[in-house]
C-alpha positions as CSV (number, residue, x, y, z in Angstrom):
1,X,9.8,-15.5,19.9
2,X,8.6,-12.1,18.7
3,X,5.5,-12.0,16.4
4,X,4.9,-9.4,13.7
5,X,2.3,-7.0,15.0
6,X,0.0,-4.5,13.0
7,X,1.2,-0.8,14.0
8,X,-1.5,0.1,16.5
9,X,0.5,1.1,19.8
10,X,-1.6,0.8,22.8
11,X,-2.0,3.7,25.1
12,X,-0.3,2.3,28.2
13,X,3.0,2.2,26.4
14,X,3.0,6.0,26.4
15,X,1.2,6.7,29.6
16,X,3.8,9.3,30.6
17,X,3.7,11.1,27.1
18,X,0.1,11.0,26.1
19,X,-1.9,11.1,29.3
20,X,-2.7,14.8,28.5
21,X,-4.5,14.2,25.2
22,X,-5.8,10.7,25.4
23,X,-8.5,9.8,27.9
24,X,-7.8,7.0,30.4
25,X,-8.9,3.6,28.9
26,X,-8.9,4.9,25.4
27,X,-6.5,4.0,22.5
28,X,-4.3,6.2,20.3
29,X,-3.1,4.8,17.0
30,X,0.1,5.3,15.1
31,X,-0.4,4.3,11.5
32,X,1.9,5.0,8.4
33,X,0.5,7.4,5.7
34,X,3.3,7.2,3.3
35,X,2.3,4.2,1.1
36,X,-0.8,4.3,-0.8
37,X,-2.2,1.5,-3.2
38,X,-5.7,3.1,-4.2
39,X,-7.0,6.6,-4.7
40,X,-10.5,8.0,-5.3
41,X,-12.2,11.5,-5.2
42,X,-15.6,13.2,-4.8
43,X,-16.4,16.9,-5.3
44,X,-14.7,17.9,-2.2
45,X,-11.8,15.5,-1.3
46,X,-9.2,13.1,-2.5
47,X,-9.0,9.8,-0.7
48,X,-5.8,7.8,-0.7
49,X,-5.9,4.2,0.9
50,X,-3.1,2.7,2.8
51,X,-3.4,-1.1,4.0
52,X,-4.9,0.0,7.2
53,X,-6.5,3.5,6.9
54,X,-7.4,6.5,4.5
55,X,-5.9,9.8,4.1
56,X,-8.4,12.5,3.2
57,X,-7.1,15.6,1.4
58,X,-9.3,18.7,1.0
59,X,-9.0,19.8,-2.7
60,X,-9.7,23.4,-1.9
61,X,-7.1,24.0,0.8
62,X,-4.9,20.9,1.0
63,X,-5.8,20.2,4.8
64,X,-5.4,16.5,5.7
65,X,-7.5,14.3,7.8
66,X,-6.9,10.6,8.9
67,X,-9.6,8.0,8.8
68,X,-9.3,4.6,10.5
69,X,-11.1,2.2,12.6
70,X,-10.8,4.2,15.6
71,X,-12.8,7.2,14.2
72,X,-15.5,5.4,12.2
73,X,-14.2,2.9,9.5
74,X,-15.5,-0.7,10.1
75,X,-12.1,-2.6,9.5
76,X,-8.4,-1.9,9.1
77,X,-7.5,-4.0,5.9
78,X,-8.3,-1.9,3.0
79,X,-8.7,-3.7,-0.4
80,X,-9.8,-1.0,-2.6
81,X,-12.1,2.1,-2.8
82,X,-14.0,4.0,-5.4
83,X,-16.2,7.2,-5.2
84,X,-18.9,8.0,-7.8
85,X,-20.0,11.5,-9.2
86,X,-22.7,11.7,-6.4
87,X,-20.1,11.9,-3.7
88,X,-20.7,8.3,-2.5
89,X,-17.5,6.6,-1.4
90,X,-17.3,2.8,-1.4
91,X,-14.7,1.0,0.6
92,X,-13.9,-2.7,0.2
93,X,-12.0,-4.4,2.9
94,X,-9.6,-7.5,2.6
95,X,-12.1,-9.6,4.6
96,X,-14.8,-8.6,2.0
97,X,-16.7,-6.1,4.4
98,X,-17.9,-3.0,2.8
99,X,-18.4,0.6,4.0
100,X,-20.3,3.2,2.0
101,X,-19.9,6.8,3.2
102,X,-22.8,8.7,1.9
103,X,-24.2,12.0,3.2
104,X,-21.5,12.2,5.9
105,X,-22.4,8.9,7.4
106,X,-20.7,5.4,7.4
107,X,-23.1,2.6,6.4
108,X,-21.6,-0.8,6.9
109,X,-22.7,-3.6,4.4
110,X,-21.8,-7.0,5.6
111,X,-23.6,-9.2,3.1
112,X,-20.5,-10.6,1.3
113,X,-18.7,-10.9,4.5
114,X,-21.5,-13.0,5.9
115,X,-22.3,-15.0,2.8
116,X,-21.6,-18.7,3.1
117,X,-19.2,-19.5,0.0
118,X,-16.5,-22.0,-0.6
119,X,-13.4,-20.3,-1.5
120,X,-12.2,-16.6,-1.7
121,X,-14.5,-13.6,-1.4
122,X,-11.9,-11.0,-2.2
123,X,-13.3,-7.8,-3.9
124,X,-10.9,-6.9,-6.7
125,X,-12.5,-3.9,-8.2
126,X,-15.2,-1.4,-7.9
127,X,-17.0,0.3,-10.8
128,X,-20.1,2.5,-10.7
129,X,-22.8,3.2,-13.3
130,X,-25.7,5.3,-12.4
131,X,-27.0,4.4,-9.0
132,X,-25.4,0.9,-8.9
133,X,-21.9,-0.3,-7.8
134,X,-20.5,-3.3,-9.5
135,X,-18.1,-5.3,-7.1
136,X,-15.8,-7.6,-9.1
137,X,-15.0,-10.5,-6.6
138,X,-13.2,-13.9,-6.8
139,X,-16.6,-15.7,-7.0
140,X,-18.4,-13.3,-9.3
141,X,-20.0,-9.8,-9.5
142,X,-22.1,-8.2,-6.7
143,X,-24.4,-5.4,-7.7
144,X,-25.0,-3.0,-5.0
145,X,-27.9,-0.4,-5.1
146,X,-26.3,2.9,-3.8
147,X,-29.7,4.5,-3.1
148,X,-31.1,1.8,-0.8
149,X,-27.6,0.3,0.2
150,X,-29.0,-3.2,-0.5
151,X,-27.6,-6.0,-2.6
152,X,-29.6,-6.0,-6.0
153,X,-28.1,-8.9,-7.6
154,X,-25.3,-11.5,-7.5
155,X,-23.7,-13.0,-10.5
156,X,-21.7,-16.2,-9.7
157,X,-19.2,-16.8,-12.4
158,X,-19.1,-20.5,-12.6
159,X,-19.5,-22.6,-15.7
160,X,-19.7,-26.5,-15.4
161,X,-18.0,-26.6,-12.2
162,X,-15.2,-24.2,-13.2
163,X,-14.9,-21.0,-11.5
164,X,-13.8,-17.7,-13.0
165,X,-12.2,-15.0,-10.9
166,X,-14.1,-11.6,-11.7
167,X,-11.4,-8.9,-11.8
168,X,-12.9,-6.0,-13.5
169,X,-16.2,-5.0,-15.1
170,X,-17.1,-2.0,-17.3
171,X,-19.8,-1.1,-19.8
172,X,-19.1,-0.4,-23.6
173,X,-21.5,0.1,-26.3
174,X,-24.4,-1.2,-24.1
175,X,-22.7,-4.4,-23.3
176,X,-21.2,-5.6,-20.0
177,X,-17.6,-6.5,-20.4
178,X,-16.1,-8.7,-17.6
179,X,-12.3,-9.3,-17.2
180,X,-11.6,-12.8,-15.4
181,X,-8.7,-14.9,-14.8
182,X,-9.6,-17.0,-17.9
183,X,-10.5,-14.4,-20.4
184,X,-13.0,-11.8,-21.1
185,X,-16.9,-12.1,-21.2
186,X,-19.6,-10.0,-22.5
187,X,-23.4,-9.6,-22.3
188,X,-25.9,-6.9,-23.3
189,X,-26.9,-4.6,-20.3
190,X,-30.6,-5.2,-21.3
191,X,-30.3,-9.0,-20.8
192,X,-32.8,-10.2,-18.2
193,X,-30.7,-13.1,-16.9
194,X,-27.2,-11.7,-16.3
195,X,-27.0,-13.9,-13.1
196,X,-26.9,-17.0,-15.5
197,X,-23.2,-17.1,-16.5
198,X,-23.8,-19.5,-19.1
199,X,-25.5,-16.8,-21.1
200,X,-22.3,-14.7,-21.2
201,X,-20.4,-14.6,-24.4
202,X,-16.6,-15.4,-24.1
203,X,-14.6,-13.1,-26.3
204,X,-12.9,-15.8,-28.3
205,X,-10.5,-13.6,-30.2
206,X,-8.7,-12.9,-26.8
207,X,-6.5,-15.6,-25.2
208,X,-8.2,-17.6,-22.4
209,X,-5.8,-16.1,-19.7
210,X,-5.9,-13.6,-17.0
211,X,-7.1,-9.9,-17.8
212,X,-6.8,-7.4,-15.1
213,X,-8.1,-4.2,-16.6
214,X,-10.8,-2.8,-18.9
215,X,-11.4,0.7,-20.1
216,X,-14.1,2.1,-22.5
217,X,-12.5,5.3,-24.4
218,X,-14.3,6.8,-27.3
219,X,-15.0,4.1,-29.7
220,X,-12.4,1.7,-28.3
221,X,-12.4,-0.9,-25.5
222,X,-8.9,-1.6,-24.0
223,X,-8.2,-4.9,-22.3
224,X,-5.0,-5.5,-20.5
225,X,-3.8,-9.0,-20.1
226,X,-1.6,-9.6,-17.0
227,X,1.8,-11.0,-17.5
228,X,3.5,-11.4,-14.2
229,X,6.9,-12.3,-15.7
230,X,6.8,-10.0,-18.5
231,X,5.3,-6.8,-20.0
232,X,1.6,-6.6,-20.1
233,X,-0.2,-7.1,-23.3
234,X,-2.8,-4.6,-24.6
235,X,-5.7,-5.7,-26.7
236,X,-8.0,-3.2,-28.5
237,X,-11.6,-3.9,-29.6
238,X,-12.7,-1.5,-32.5
239,X,-15.0,-2.0,-35.4
240,X,-16.3,-5.2,-33.9
241,X,-13.0,-7.1,-33.7
242,X,-10.1,-7.4,-31.3
243,X,-6.4,-6.9,-32.1
244,X,-3.3,-7.0,-30.0
245,X,-1.8,-3.5,-30.2
246,X,0.7,-1.4,-28.4
247,X,-1.3,1.6,-29.1
248,X,-0.5,3.2,-25.9
249,X,3.2,2.5,-26.0
250,X,3.3,1.5,-22.4
251,X,4.7,-1.7,-21.1
252,X,3.3,-1.9,-17.6
253,X,-0.3,-0.6,-17.0
254,X,-1.6,-0.2,-13.5
255,X,-4.9,1.7,-14.1
256,X,-7.1,3.7,-16.5
257,X,-9.1,6.9,-16.0
258,X,-11.3,8.6,-18.4
259,X,-12.5,12.4,-18.1
260,X,-14.0,14.5,-20.7
261,X,-12.1,13.5,-23.8
262,X,-8.9,12.6,-22.1
263,X,-7.5,9.2,-21.0
264,X,-5.1,8.8,-18.1
265,X,-3.0,5.7,-18.1
266,X,-0.7,4.9,-15.2
267,X,2.5,2.8,-15.2
268,X,4.5,2.0,-12.2
269,X,6.9,5.0,-12.5
270,X,5.0,7.5,-14.8
271,X,1.5,8.6,-16.1
272,X,0.5,9.3,-19.7
273,X,-2.5,11.5,-20.7
274,X,-4.0,11.0,-24.2
275,X,-6.4,13.1,-26.1
276,X,-7.6,13.0,-29.6
277,X,-4.6,14.4,-31.1
278,X,-1.7,13.9,-28.9
279,X,-0.4,12.5,-25.6
280,X,2.0,13.8,-22.9
281,X,3.9,11.8,-20.2
282,X,4.6,13.0,-16.6
283,X,7.3,11.6,-14.5
284,X,8.3,12.3,-10.9
285,X,11.9,12.9,-11.2
286,X,14.7,12.3,-10.0
287,X,14.0,8.8,-9.1
288,X,13.9,8.5,-5.2
289,X,16.3,6.0,-3.6
290,X,13.6,3.5,-2.5
291,X,12.1,3.6,-6.0
292,X,8.6,4.2,-7.3
293,X,5.5,1.9,-7.3
294,X,2.5,3.7,-8.7
295,X,-0.7,1.7,-8.3
296,X,-3.5,3.9,-9.6
297,X,-4.1,7.5,-11.0
298,X,-7.0,9.8,-11.2
299,X,-8.0,13.2,-12.8
300,X,-9.5,16.0,-10.6
301,X,-11.9,18.6,-12.0
302,X,-8.9,20.9,-12.9
303,X,-7.3,17.9,-14.8
304,X,-4.4,17.7,-12.2
305,X,-3.5,14.1,-11.6
306,X,-3.4,12.3,-8.2
307,X,-1.2,9.2,-8.2
308,X,-1.4,6.4,-5.3
309,X,2.2,5.3,-4.9
310,X,3.0,2.3,-2.8
311,X,6.7,3.6,-1.9
312,X,6.5,7.3,-2.2
313,X,3.1,8.5,-1.0
314,X,0.2,10.4,-2.7
315,X,1.6,12.3,-5.7
316,X,-0.2,15.5,-7.0
317,X,0.9,16.4,-10.5
318,X,0.0,19.8,-11.8
319,X,-0.8,19.0,-15.4
320,X,-0.5,22.7,-16.5
321,X,3.2,23.3,-15.4
322,X,4.3,19.7,-15.0
323,X,5.5,19.8,-11.5
324,X,4.5,17.6,-8.7
325,X,4.2,17.3,-4.8
326,X,4.5,14.3,-2.7
327,X,1.9,14.2,0.1
328,X,2.2,12.2,3.2
329,X,1.0,12.6,6.8
330,X,2.7,12.1,10.1
331,X,3.3,8.3,11.1
332,X,5.8,5.7,11.1
333,X,7.6,4.4,7.9
334,X,5.9,1.0,8.0
335,X,3.0,-0.9,9.4
336,X,5.3,-3.5,10.9
337,X,6.5,-3.2,14.3
338,X,8.8,-5.9,15.5
339,X,10.7,-4.5,18.4
340,X,10.3,-1.1,20.3
341,X,12.7,0.9,22.4
342,X,11.4,3.7,24.7
343,X,13.7,6.3,26.2
344,X,12.7,9.5,27.9
345,X,10.4,11.3,25.2
346,X,11.4,9.0,22.3
347,X,10.2,5.7,20.8
348,X,12.3,3.8,18.3
349,X,10.7,1.2,16.1
350,X,12.1,-1.5,13.8
351,X,10.2,-3.8,11.4
352,X,12.4,-6.8,11.1
353,X,10.9,-10.2,11.9
354,X,11.6,-13.9,11.6
355,X,9.3,-16.9,10.3
356,X,11.3,-18.9,12.9
357,X,14.1,-18.4,15.3
358,X,16.6,-18.8,12.4
359,X,14.6,-17.7,9.3
360,X,14.1,-14.0,8.8
361,X,11.4,-12.4,6.8
362,X,14.0,-10.1,5.1
363,X,12.0,-7.0,5.8
364,X,13.3,-3.8,4.1
365,X,15.6,-1.7,6.5
366,X,13.7,1.1,8.2
367,X,13.7,3.0,11.4
368,X,11.0,5.2,12.8
369,X,11.2,7.3,15.8
370,X,8.4,9.1,17.7
371,X,9.0,12.4,19.5
372,X,6.0,13.8,21.3
373,X,5.9,17.3,22.7
374,X,2.9,17.9,25.0
375,X,2.5,21.3,23.4
376,X,3.3,20.6,19.9
377,X,1.9,17.1,19.5
378,X,3.4,14.0,17.7
379,X,6.4,14.3,15.5
380,X,7.6,11.1,13.5
381,X,11.2,10.8,12.0
382,X,11.8,7.9,9.6
383,X,14.7,6.8,7.7
384,X,14.4,4.2,4.8
385,X,17.3,4.9,2.4
386,X,19.8,2.3,3.0
387,X,20.8,2.1,-0.6
388,X,24.2,4.0,-0.1
389,X,27.5,2.1,-0.9
390,X,28.5,0.0,2.1
391,X,24.9,-0.7,3.3
392,X,24.1,-3.5,1.0
393,X,23.6,-5.9,3.9
394,X,21.2,-3.7,5.8
395,X,18.4,-6.0,6.2
396,X,16.0,-7.3,8.8
397,X,16.6,-4.9,11.5
398,X,15.0,-7.0,14.6
399,X,16.2,-5.0,17.6
400,X,16.8,-1.4,18.3
401,X,18.3,0.6,21.3
402,X,18.7,4.4,21.9
403,X,22.0,5.8,23.2
404,X,21.2,7.3,26.5
405,X,24.3,9.4,26.3
406,X,23.3,10.9,22.9
407,X,19.6,10.2,22.0
408,X,20.1,11.2,18.5
409,X,22.1,7.9,18.0
410,X,20.0,4.8,17.5
411,X,21.8,1.4,17.3
412,X,19.8,-1.4,15.0
413,X,20.6,-5.0,14.9
414,X,20.6,-6.6,11.4
415,X,20.0,-10.2,10.6
416,X,22.8,-10.3,8.1
417,X,24.8,-7.0,8.2
418,X,25.8,-6.7,11.8
419,X,25.3,-3.5,14.0
420,X,24.2,-0.3,12.4
421,X,24.0,3.3,14.1
422,X,22.3,6.2,12.7
423,X,22.6,9.6,13.9
424,X,19.1,11.3,13.7
425,X,20.5,14.8,13.5
426,X,23.0,14.2,10.7
427,X,21.5,11.0,9.0
428,X,25.2,9.7,9.2
429,X,25.1,5.8,9.2
430,X,27.8,3.7,10.8
431,X,28.3,0.2,10.2
432,X,29.9,-2.3,12.6
433,X,31.1,-5.6,11.3
434,X,33.9,-8.1,11.2
435,X,36.3,-5.1,9.7
436,X,36.0,-2.7,12.5
437,X,34.5,-4.6,15.7
438,X,34.8,-8.0,17.3
439,X,31.6,-9.2,15.7
440,X,32.5,-12.4,13.7
441,X,31.4,-13.2,10.2
442,X,29.7,-16.5,9.8
443,X,31.3,-17.7,6.7
444,X,29.0,-20.8,6.3
445,X,26.2,-18.4,5.6
446,X,28.0,-16.2,3.1
447,X,31.1,-13.9,3.3
448,X,30.4,-11.2,5.7
449,X,27.2,-12.4,7.2
450,X,26.7,-11.4,10.7
451,X,23.6,-12.2,12.5
452,X,22.7,-9.9,15.5
453,X,19.5,-11.0,17.3
454,X,19.3,-8.6,20.3
455,X,20.3,-5.4,21.8
456,X,20.2,-3.9,25.4
457,X,21.8,-1.0,27.0
458,X,22.5,-1.2,30.8
459,X,22.8,1.5,33.5
460,X,26.5,1.9,32.8
461,X,25.9,2.7,29.0
462,X,27.2,-0.7,27.9
463,X,25.6,-2.0,24.7
464,X,25.0,-5.8,25.0
465,X,24.6,-7.5,21.6
466,X,23.4,-11.2,21.1
467,X,25.1,-12.7,18.0
468,X,23.7,-15.9,16.4
469,X,25.5,-18.7,14.4
470,X,28.8,-18.2,16.3
471,X,30.6,-19.6,19.3
472,X,31.0,-16.2,21.2
473,X,27.4,-15.3,21.5
474,X,27.6,-12.1,23.6
475,X,29.4,-9.0,22.6
476,X,29.5,-5.6,24.6
477,X,30.3,-2.1,23.4
478,X,31.1,0.7,25.8
479,X,29.2,3.6,24.6
480,X,31.1,6.0,26.9
481,X,34.0,5.7,24.3
482,X,34.1,5.2,20.6
483,X,36.1,2.1,20.4
484,X,36.1,-0.2,23.5
485,X,34.5,-3.6,23.5
């Protein structure tokens, strides 16, 4: 049974293609740079995080650079990142390891990773005040001294054997405010015993439920209560009291950013900028076929907005004129690579996978193709828009084959929808199912369900298909003609 693998393709798969630019015994990686979940900036660059790597965009000229474990980062699973005003970039990984990039050097800090704790050590958020970074973790708050790169303090958020997940920390009117999965707590920043969680005051006017975001703006403190099955709830602290308020007029809030007198709030499909006397919203329109999923937004010094979108890429919005640009970099459509097909100078990749032999993961339909020219370098072509009418059953592409007669034609096996063919030159998609081929519908699993589990093309240009859940398991299509089976 195939296993789901992270998209790092080893050098020997491409020995005939990449021998000219990859030393023998070294690796070359192919990672996606089209889906981002976190964004930060310093004076020179924008940093956008994927789950495996970081795209660096130079703000002065728009040039792009890729950072990954192969060229300096300590890990591949990026949880979040944050940069402060002194050009110090803090990267938190999913395993709780930390990198601090300072003075153009990568400093690895493994204290949380190596700490012996029961339960999760996930780093949920990073905020900086002065020369200290506050890491909100599932077990509490870790204070990192950014000058010495040493852990200054650890605040374990446990009361009477009850643990609280620290999700976000900010400072408002000389008090720490901490959002947890069981309410919001506060403490004066001058307190000498911040590590004693019993000294923190719970904000009892707020529900004892999960809060995900806090933001200090002018004389107000915003707290966002997470509602997984409904719209978010916004609470405002002003004049020494909390109130629930839809002041921002936004149902779903993903991030806050304050710069000068402006407040930037991002939702999943737009951002809104507030100032003292008005607000303005920016949408990226028309809505792309695969939707939108903005995770975080920030201002740059020109008040342009940069949005990390987990479906579209890195979005740059020019606030003066209101237009936008989607920024990506060369790479496959997905970090999932379930099956590869290599023919001549092309590599086709599909992401479909199965939990067991007959239980698919129902991965989104995607196809990525690598073409490499020894003189021009790598070129990736991807197709992810299977939302057109007639393609509703495009799911879990688990096998792929390149037509040797016409290498623009790629065949994909779907665990549900039958056989799909895409022409890379025209983007035309053909579907082969029980209506136009010998492929049999498994009516016990739903009308029209066709489970194709494998493809192979022989030297006579016959496409062999393995179909599951039927009596006639093998089908063969003659690629020399359009219709012969």
